[in-house]
KOLVEXNU-54083 format. One record per residue (C-alpha): residue in one letter; x, z, y. Coordinates in steps of 0.02 Angstrom, whole numbers, plus 32768, in hexadecimal, padded with zeros to 4 digits. Layout:
# KOLVEXNU-54083
AXZY;...
//
This chain:
# KOLVEXNU-54083
M8F05B86124D1;P8EB5B7F5243F;P8E70B85F23B6;A8ED5B8172334;P8F66B8962332;P8F00B930231C;R8E9EB8DE2293;V8F49B8B02245;L8F7AB96A223C;C8ECCB9A121FD;L8ED5B923216E;A8F8CB94B2148;A8F6DBA08213C;K8ED6B9DD20BD;G8F54B9772058;A8F02B8D42079;T8FABB87D208C;D8F67B7CD207C;E8EDBB7ED20FD;A8F4FB8382177;A8FCDB7A9216E;A8F3BB72C2190;A8F00B795221D;L8FB6B791226A;A8FC7B6D12254;E8F89B6A82302;F9020B7132346;E90A8B6BE22DC;D90D9B653236B;F90C7B6D823F2;D915EB6D52469;P9160B76824D6;D91D9B70E254D;T914BB69B257E;Q90CEB72625A8;P90A4B76E265A;S9115B8032684;D9091B86B26BD;N9061B92426A1;I9026B90A25EE;W90A8B89D25B3;L9117B9212562;S907FB9782509;Q9040B8CC24CE;V90ECB8A22480;G90F2B952242C;T9044B93023E5;I906BB890238F;A9117B8D2235F;E90C3B95D22FE;A9057B8D422AB;A90E6B864227D;A914AB9002237;A90ABB91F21C9;V909BB8792183;G9157B854217C;C915CB7B821E4;R920EB7A12208;P9215B70E227A;L9195B75F22F0;A91F6B80622D8;A929CB7B72310;R924EB77223B4;L9200B81123DD;Y9296B87723B7;E9300B80F242F;A9279B82A24B4;L926DB8E224A3;L9323B90A249A;P9346B9192554;F92BEB99D254F;A930EBA1424D0;G9319BAC72510;S9271BAB02572;A91C3BAC5254B;L9123BA592545;I90B2BA9625D8;T9029BA3A262B;A8FB8BA5C26C2;G901ABADF271C;A9043BB432677;V8F84BB4E264B;D8FB5BAFC259E;F904EBB332541;S907ABAC524A6;G911EBB0F2469;A91CABAE92484;A9212BA3D2481;D928FBA6923FC;H9206BA95238A;Y91CCB9DA2381;L9281B9A02382;G9294BA0E22E7;L9202B9BD228D;L9236B91022BA;A92EFB9342283;A92B3B97E21DF;T924AB8D421CC;L92E4B87321ED;A9344B8CC2165;R93B6B92321DD;P93B4B9DF21A7;E9438BA1B2213;A93EFB9DE22A9;A9347BA182278;E9386BAC8225C;S93E3BACC2300;H933EBA912361;F92C9BB1022FF;R934BBB9D2329;A9348BB6623DF;A9286BB6323E2;V9281BC14239D;S92F9BC472426;V9284BBF824AC;H91EDBC452460;R923BBCE7245A;R926DBCEC2513;L91C0BCB6253F;G9170BD3F24D0;A910EBCB62472;L90FABD1123CE;P9088BC8D237C;W9102BC042399;I9198BC752365;I9134BC7E22BB;R9118BBC022B4;S91CDBB9522D8;N9211BC19225C;R919ABBD321D9;E91DCBB2721F3;L9292BB6C21ED;A9270BBC62149;A9220BB3120FC;L92B8BACC212F;T9338BB4D20E5;T92D6BB74204D;G9278BADF2022;S91CBBB312031;V9161BB8220B0;E910DBBF12031;A9165BC771FDA;P9150BC7D1F18;A90AEBCB71ED8;S90F6BD511E8E;R9155BD9E1F18;Q91D0BE2E1F2E;G922FBE741FB1;V92A6BEF91FDF;F92A2BF6B207C;S9316C002204F;R9385C07220A9;V942EC0C12072;D946FC14220FE;D9468C0C921A6;V9463C01C214E;W93CBBFC62116;T93BFBF3E2088;L933BBEBE20A5;G9317BE3D2026;F9297BDBB201A;A927FBD0B1FCC;G932ABD1A1F77;K938DBD492015;E93D1BDF32042;I9413BE3320E8;L9457BEDA212A;L9424BF2821CE;K9455BFC52227;D93D1C0502231;A935BC04E22B9;K92AFC0A622CD;G924FBFFE22CE;L9292BFDE221C;R9255C08721E9;D91A1C062223B;V919EBFC121D3;A91D0C017212C;V913FC0912144;L90CEBFF9215E;L910EBF9B20CD;G90E7C0322064;A902CC0322094;P8FF3BF822093;G8F52BF6620E2;Q8F45C0142125;P8F4FC03821E6;V8FD1C0B22219;S8FB3C0F622C8;A904DC0EA2341;A903EC1A22359;T9060C1BD22A0;L90F9C14C22A1;L913EC1A1233B;G911DC25122E8;I9179C217224E;E9210C20822B2;A9201C28A2337;G9192C31922E1;E90E0C35922F0;E90F5C39023A7;A9116C2D823D9;A9084C298236A;G901CC31B23BE;E9048C2EA2468;A902AC22F2443;A8F71C25D2417;L8F4FC2A124C3;G8EF5C23E253E;A8EFEC21425F9;D8EA2C1AB267E;P8E6EC0FB264F;V8ED6C069268A;L8E3BC02126DA;D8DA2C0852707;D8CF0C04D26E8;R8CD9BFFF2798;A8D81BF97278A;R8D52BF5B26DD;A8CA6BF1C2715;E8CFEBEC927AD;Y8D72BE6F2733;R8CECBE3B26C2;A8C82BDF3274C;R8D0CBD902797;L8D2CBD4B26E3;R8C77BD1426E3;E8C8EBCC02789;L8D2FBC5F2751;D8CD1BC2E26BD;E8C48BBDA2729;D8CCEBB94279B;L8D2BBB492709;A8C82BAFF26C4;E8C66BAB2276A;A8D15BA692783;E8D14BA2026CF;A8C6EB9CB2701;H8CBEB9762798;H8D69B954273E;D8DC0B9BC27C7;L8E66B9DC2767;E8EB2BA4927E8;R8E1EBAB327FF;Q8E18BAC92741;A8ED0BAFD273E;R8EBBBB7F27BF;A8E1ABBC7276B;R8E71BBD126BD;L8F10BC1D2701;E8EB6BCA5275B;R8E3DBCC026C9;E8ECFBCD2264B;L8F2ABD5226BE;L8E89BDB426DA;A8E61BDB2261E;E8F12BDEF25FC;E8F05BE822674;L8E59BEA82628;A8E9CBEA42576;R8F2BBF2125A8;A8EA8BF9725E4;V8E35BF892555;G8E5ABFC324A1;L8E0ABFB923F6;G8D42BFB223FB;G8D48BF9C24BE;R8D85C04624D7;S8DF1C0692575;R8EB0C078255F;L8EF6C11225B0;L8F71C104263F;G9018C16B2617;G8FB9C1CA2592;G9020C20124F2;S8FC5C185247A;E8FF1C0F824FB;R909FC12624FC;A90A6C1292440;R9054C07D2438;K90D7C03724B5;A916CC08D245D;V913CC06123AB;T9116BFA623D3;A91B1BF922435;R9221BFDC23AB;I91C6BF732317;R91D8BED2237D;N9286BEEE23A9;S92A8BF0F22E9;L9248BE6A22BE;R92A8BE08233B;R934CBE4622E3;I9306BE16223D;E92D5BD6C227A;E937FBD4822B6;R93CDBD712209;H9341BD452185;A92CBBCBB21CE;E9250BCC3213B;L9245BD7F2136;G9234BD7F21F3;A91A5BD0421EF;H9152BD65215F;L9159BE0721C6;A9120BDBB2263;E908BBD752214;T905ABE0921BA;I907FBEA12223;T9009BED022BC;T903BBF4E2339;G8FD6BFB823BB;A8F80C05C23BA;S8F80C04722FE;C8FFDBFD8229C;S8FEDBF8121F1;Y903EBF152175;S8FADBEA32128;P9000BE0E20C0;S8F8DBD84207D;Q8FE2BD921FD9;P9025BE371F90;V90E6BE591F9D;E9135BED31F2D;W91B1BF311F9C;R923BBF9E1F5E;L924AC0221FE3;
//
């Protein structure tokens, strides 16, 4: 892949529009139909599509849109799922917006969110929701002086943000979110959130421990194997062995994911079946479920909350700019 498309995106992000357009000039006549249909074709087209959308190059955007359209509903994956570059509909949405087709763009972005949600790709859910919010409101960023509503009357919540209000039926996850919004920047333990709903007895149980998910020996073996895979990957890259690289990366990602599940904040072992672990899982699940409900009804609020709320043994709401919430 020539370096021009990533450079275009960097320049566009810095606001250097003229320089970005000049960097894209060599791709203005790019015809995806004449390129080899190998395992990186789709990823290559997606990268150039993002660059064309950033600059607003309509002739190139039109060719790329037609080439990508048959892949709507699928994802951009290379090297045996080692690299995931999002849903094809995300790039189709960018191109449709560039071509002044707002209805098609909105449809593609909603489809992209659906694909990302099925795959559990939270960063991509955020990206597609941000583009959808920009499309429907005309701006990715909310106003400098922001206000929001997150209040409940009986079993109905009123949620308001960026000039739009929705109503949602009560759920424990919404109550958790309200607690976090009322304490911006402050960590709130999952045990505390669970105790607010279930009483002190549940909170006390959630604080109890249990056996670690992985014992010290297993953790050491995992880390040793990760080091071996790093060496194997470096050797494969030196010999340009793509198949070996793919196998090593895939095994490394799987091992790293298992190790991450077993290790909590500060490298401490997570406990298997302990009350604190049950609290973490329960609170995380209900918050994520409520965020999905919000995303479906209010894209901009959903994107804001997904970006600013973290879940785990401790949960928090940490916006980059303050929001005044009416709770």
